[in-house]
N, C-alpha and C positions, 0 to 999 in steps of 0.2 A: 422280652418285648422290645419293640422298636421305639426309639425315642426321637428319631429324626423326622418323624411325621408330625411332630408336635407343632409346627407352625407353617402350614402351607397356605393359609389364607390370612386376610387382614383381621386385626383385633383392635378393639378399643380397650386399652388396658394400662395398668401401671405395674403389674408383676408378671408372674407365671410359675407351673409344674406339670405332670402326666402320669399314667399308669393304669392298671386295671381298676375297675370301679369299686370304690368303697364309699358307702353312702353316709351322708350326714355332715355336720360341721361341729365345731368345738367352741368352748368359751361361753359367751353371754347369749347362748341360743334362746333361752327362755324369754328374756325381755324382748329380744328382737322379734321372736315369733308372736308374742302378745301384741306388739305394736303393729305388726303386719295384719294380724287378725282384726284388730280394732279398726284399721284404716281401709281394709279391703271390703268392698260392698258385695252384695249378693246378686245384683242385677246380671242377667245373662245366664244364670244357672237354670237348667231345665226344670228343676223342682223347687226353685226359689219360692218361698212363701207357702209351700204345700205342707210343711211339717214333716215330710218324709226325707230321709237322708238321700243325698245325691250319690251316685256311684261313678267313680273315675278309675281309669286304668293307668298303671305305672309299668312301662316297658323297659327292659334292660337285657343284659346278656350274662347275668350272674352265674357263676359256677355254684356247686352245692354249698360250699362253705360261705360264700358271699351271700347266697340266698337267705341263709339263716339270719345273718346280720340285718339284711334288708327287711325281712319279715318282722323282726323285732322293732325296727324303727317305724315301720308302717303301723304296727299295732299301737305303738306309743302315740303316733299322730292321730289315729282314730279315737283313742281315749281322750285326747285333748280336744278333738273336733268331732263330736258324735254326729254332727250333721253331715259328715262326709264318710263314705265307705270307699276303701281303696282295694282294687284287685291287682295283685302283683303278677305280671305276665313276663316270664322269661322266654324270650323268642328263640334263642339258640344258646344253651348253656356254655359259657366260657369261650365264645367265639364272636368277637365284635364284627368281623367282616361278614360272616354269614348272617348275623343278626341284622345288619343294615339291609341286606338283600331281602330278608323276610319282611322287615319294616316297610320297605319301599313297595312291596307287593300289597301289604295291608293298606297303605295310603292310596295306591292306585286303584284299589278295589272299592274305595269310598268309605271304608270303616272309620268311624269316629275315633280319633286317636287323641288321648289327653296329655299325659306327661311321659317323656322319653328321655332316657339317658343316652348320650352320644359320646363316642370315644375321643373325638378331637374336633378342632375348629373347622377343618375341611368338611367334615360330615354335617356340621351345622350350616355352613354357607351353601353347600350343594343343595340341601333341602329347602333352605330359606329362599334361594333364588328361584326355585321351582314353585313357590307358593305353598309348600307343604307345612310351614310353621307359622305360628301367630306371633306378631311383634308383642313385646312385653311392656312397652313404654306407658300405656294407659294404666296398667295395673301397678307399676312402680309409682306412678303419680297418685293413684288412689290411696296407696299405702304410705304416701309421704316419704318415699325413699329415693335417694339419688344413686343409681346403680354404680357409678364410678367411685362412690364412697363405700360401697358394699363389697364389690368384687374386683379382683385384680384384672381379670380378662372379661370384656363385654363385647361379644361379636356383634358388629353393627353393619348394616347395609342401608344406604340412603338415610342415614341418621336415625334408623330404628334398630332397637336391640332385639336379638332373637335367641339369646342363650343366657343361662345363669350358671356361673362357674361352680362345679361340684368339687373338683380336686385340683391340686397344684403339684407340679414337679419342678425340680431345680437341677441344673447341671453343676458338677464340681469335679475335682480331681481326687481320686483315691491314691493314697501313698502308703508304702510300707514304712511304718514308723521305726521299726528296728533297723531297716536299711539306712534311713536318714541318720539315726543315732550312730550307726557304724562309721559313717563318713563325716560326721560332725555337722550335718546340715539342719537348720531349724525348719519347722513346718512353715511353708509359705503362707502369707496372708494376703488380703485384698491389695491389689495394686501391682503384684508381680506380673511380669510380661512373658510372652512366649519365648523371647530371648532368654529370660531367666529359666524358663522350663527346659530349654535346650541345655543350659549349663548344668542344671540339676541332673538331667538324664545322663550327661557325660560322667558325672561323678558317681552316679548310682550304678553304672554299668560295671560288671565284673565277670571274670571267668571267660572260658572259651568253649566252643563246641556245644555238646549237649548239656554241659554244666553252666552255660553262660546265662547270666541274669542281665537282661536289657534294662536300661534306665526307663524306657517308655514302651508302651504297646499302643498302636493305633489300629482300630478295627476297620472294617470295610465300608461302613455307612458313610453318607455324605457329611455327617457330623465331624468325621475325622479328616475329611478332604479340605474343608475350610472351616475350622472351628470358629473363627471370629464371625463369619457370616451366619452361623447357626446359633451363636450365643450372645453377640452384642449388636446385632442389626435387627431392625424391625421385621424385615421379610428377607428370607435367604435368596430370593431371586430378583426382586425389583426394588428400586428406590421409590420414594414417595411420588416422584413425577411419572412413574410407570415404566421407566426405562430399565434395561437389564443391569444388574449389579455385577455381572461376570467380568466387567472391565475394572472392577474395584481393585485398589491396591492390595487389599487383603488376599486376593487370589494369587497374585504373583508372589507375595511374601510367604504365604503359608504353603503353597505347593513347593517352593524352593526350600523352606524349612524342613518339610517332610523328607525331601530327597537328600538334603545335606545330613540329616540325622541318621539316615540309613547308610549313605555311601561314604561320607566324610568322617562322621563321629562314630558310626557303627553302634549307636546307642538305642536304635529302634529296630525291631524285627522287620526285615524287608517285606514290602507290600506283596511282592510275588509269592513269598513263602506263606503269608497270611491267606492269600487267595487259594493257593494250592492245598493247604492243609485244613482249610475250613475251621480255623481256630475259634475258640470261645474266649471273649475278653475277660470273663469272670475267672475262668480256670487259669488263664495266663497270669492274672494278678495273684490269686490265692495259691497257685503252685509255685510262686516266686520265680516265674519266667520273666516277669517285668515288675519294676518297682513302682511305676506310676501308670495310671490309666485315666483318661477323661471318661466320666460316666455321669450318673445322676442319682437323684434321691430314691429311685426305685431299688437301688442296691443297698440301702441302709440296713436291711435285715441280714445281708449276706455275711458280714464278718462274724455274726453269732451262729451262722448255720454251719457248724463244724462237721456235721454228718455229710453234707453235700460238698463243702469246701474245707477239708481238713487243713489246718495251718496253725502255727503257734506264734505268729507275730501280731503286733497291735496295728490297727488301721487308723491312719490319720486322714484328714480331709483339708482341701484348700479350695478357695474360689477359683473359677475358671480364669486362667491368665488373660491379660489384656494385650491388645496389639501394641508393640513398641512405637516410639516416636518415628514418624515417617511411613508407618504402615497402617495408619488408622483408616477405617472405612470413610467413604465420602460423607455419609450422613451420621458420623459418629457423635454420640451424646455422652462423652466423658465417662465411659466405663459402666453404664447401666446394662443390666442383663435382660435377655428375653426370657419369658416364662409362659406356660400354657397349662391346660388341664382338661379333664372331662367336663362336659356341660350337660345340664338338663334343659329341655326345650318343651314347648307347648305345641301340640298339633293344631293346625288351622281349622280342622274339622271338629275340635272338641266342643261339646255342647255345655260344658261346665268349666268355663275358663277361669272364673274367680276361684273356684275350689281347686283347680289345677295350679294356679299361681300360689295359693296358700300351701299346697303340698310341696311345690318347688322350693319355696322359702324354707320350709321345715327341713327338707332333705339337705339343703346347703348350709343351714345354720345350727341345727340341733346338736346338742352335746351328746356324743355317743362313745361309749367305751369300746365299741366294735370298730371304730375308725382306725384304719392302718395306713391311710394316705393323708397327706397334708390337705387342708381345706383351701378352697378358692375364696372363702369369705375372709375379708380383711380383719374382721374382729374376732376371728377364731383363736383359740389357744393352741397353736401348732407345737408349742413346747411340750404340751401334754401328749401329743401324738408321738413326738420324738422319744419321750420317756418310755412310752408304750412299746415303741419299736426296739429300743435298746434293751428294755427289760432288766434282767439280772445279769447281763453280760457286759457290764461297763468296762471290765478289764480288757476286753478285746477291742475297745474303741479309744481313740484320743478324743474324748467327749468335748473338751474345750474347743478343739479345732473344728469339730463338727458343728457345734452351736454357733461359733463365730462365722462359719462359712454359710450357714443357713439364715441366721438372724442378726448378723453383725450390723453395726450402725452404718457402715460404709456401703452395705448392699442395697442397691436401688434397681428399679426395673423400668423398662422402656414403655413409652406410650404406644398407641396403636399405629400401624401402618395405614396409609390412606388408600391402599390398593387391595383388590381381591384377586388373587392369582388362581386361575382354574386349571392351567396346563402344567401342574406341578410334576406329573410323572415324566412328561417330555423334557422339562427343564432339568429335573434330577438326573435323567439319563445323559444329558449333555455334560453336566458336571462330572459324572462318573466316567464318561468316555474321555473327557479332556484330562482328567486326573490320570487315568490309565495311560493315555498317550504320553504324558510327561514322565510318569514314574517308570514305565516299562520300555521306553525307547529313548532315542537321542534327540527327539524334537525339542526345540527351544521353548522356553516358557512364553516368549513373545508370540511365537507362531501358534502355540496351543491356545493362548488366551484370545488371540484374534479369531481363531476358529470357533471358540466357545461363544464369543460375543456375536459373531455373524449368525451362528445357528440359533442362539437364543432370541436375537432380534427378529429373525424370520417368524418364529413361533409367536412372539409377543405381538408383532404387527398383524398376524393372521387371527389369533385367538383371544387376545387380551384387550381390555379397555381399562382405563384408569379407574 
């Protein structure tokens, strides 16, 4: 799955994570759900006061296995809330892109849409700005809830909230623990920098030719073109004032770091080879072609998946490195990380909005043994999810490093960006083209960065507003 899509739009948030949909929350779901039920009125329900249960629909893109878990949660919800009947509608199994197309057709046809799972923030903002979604503020107020106290990421337009965070995903670095031990390096902890990462990569590189193990592998996504922009900045394209970030010091720093690691240190597989061979970052790591790779929490099950990724080393984990002194972003907030996740939203055409809100709260906060992704609810017991993901395979993990990377006291998350970026595909292409210009030719970083800034500014002036 892609993880660079995770933040193409503004968010009101203090954390974040991503992945395919897994429904429900963890921890103190029972009391939270009871509070919400007690404080949420019935006004506006089509059948309010009639004694008959109202029927609402829950739309998503579950595959077969996920659908079983969803059905179990919906059945539990209906047992707790006999006044509400929920129909589970899988629009396109296992395909969120096609699901969104079908959803938009339903909305445009005038169908009453109740609760929808959406795969990312961009999909929330796109539909909210078209008037397809209902703001949630009045329902939060009725329930006596402050959304910023409840969820890490709260998509907001004109001070109104349009989504409720269902899942979270986190970036981190996977490391071959056996390779670290071999060269006497400790597992890095919060506060290490990309300069430190480069030094680790040098020491972890060994061998030649087909037997060479690179210290690091960088994949082709924009996450690997400017990791600081994707991990420690509020928006990967624009500052809070709406201007392009492509002039940011992190671009010059990280582009040069990538090139130096390939050409000077020879500790990272060349970008040209990665493009030509269409490599997979997971197999590069588990086949011991590379000792470190920047990735994220969607890969936690992978070390235990010996059938697909046969290996005999232990996997360690480290927080994403921070920019070193002198290369910090313009709007740097001292090493806080960006995070995101799937959202559930309410259709503007729903005739049963209070019932829909109650279902949304349940799906995001209920304790579920079926959950295999971290919750976006701040009060969830995400440690229980981690234990479930590791299962009986603790010997394949450096569990202590994984726990501190995910839940360490130093780990903090960014607040929201104040801009909504709608031309993300065009801006992403500029970043990719600029990176390729620098990595695959002799163009200077100054010339490449000026070209990127000029191109991005044209698009922002034409298509964006603060």
